Steps between C-alpha positions, in 0.01 A plus 500: 500500500485670835788468763538627860819704540671740738314812544543806728697426818466134576149469355405306179344647188365334197670504152374386163683388182487261212555129567738499193740731692572886458446789723287489821256768588408591873126488547467597871679784694388450858657471849278192570603141403325348211476140416310224328461658152252314274421616139143453364473281195485801263805657649316830554461479891736409775384398847733491790512539880634819671561521878479838666709603820232387729512147352168526327498313168350645188397334178608737217385472131699703256408580144823456310400753231499790725626368844168605669443302812191371694552379858292315754603355828531133550249397777666369812277181487620426145780268646862536516661727233813356345813698576 
C-alpha cells in the first residue's frame, strides 16, 4: 500500500509498506506536495500528482523497482485537479 505522509518542511511525500503491517519506506524526497497515489494492477508502477512552487500540477509515474520517474504536466483544460 502507498500512503501520504509528512515530508520535508510542511510538504507531503509518499511512503510504501505492506498492507499486513511492518516497516514503511519513503518513496519520494521532494519539496513539492504529492498526492493521489494509485498503484497499477501489477503493483509495479505508481501514479500520483505533484505540484510545483508555481502551482503547476504534474502527473508522475514511478517504477517501484528502481524509483525512476516519468513526468508530464496536467493540461490546464483537463478540468479541476483534486487537492
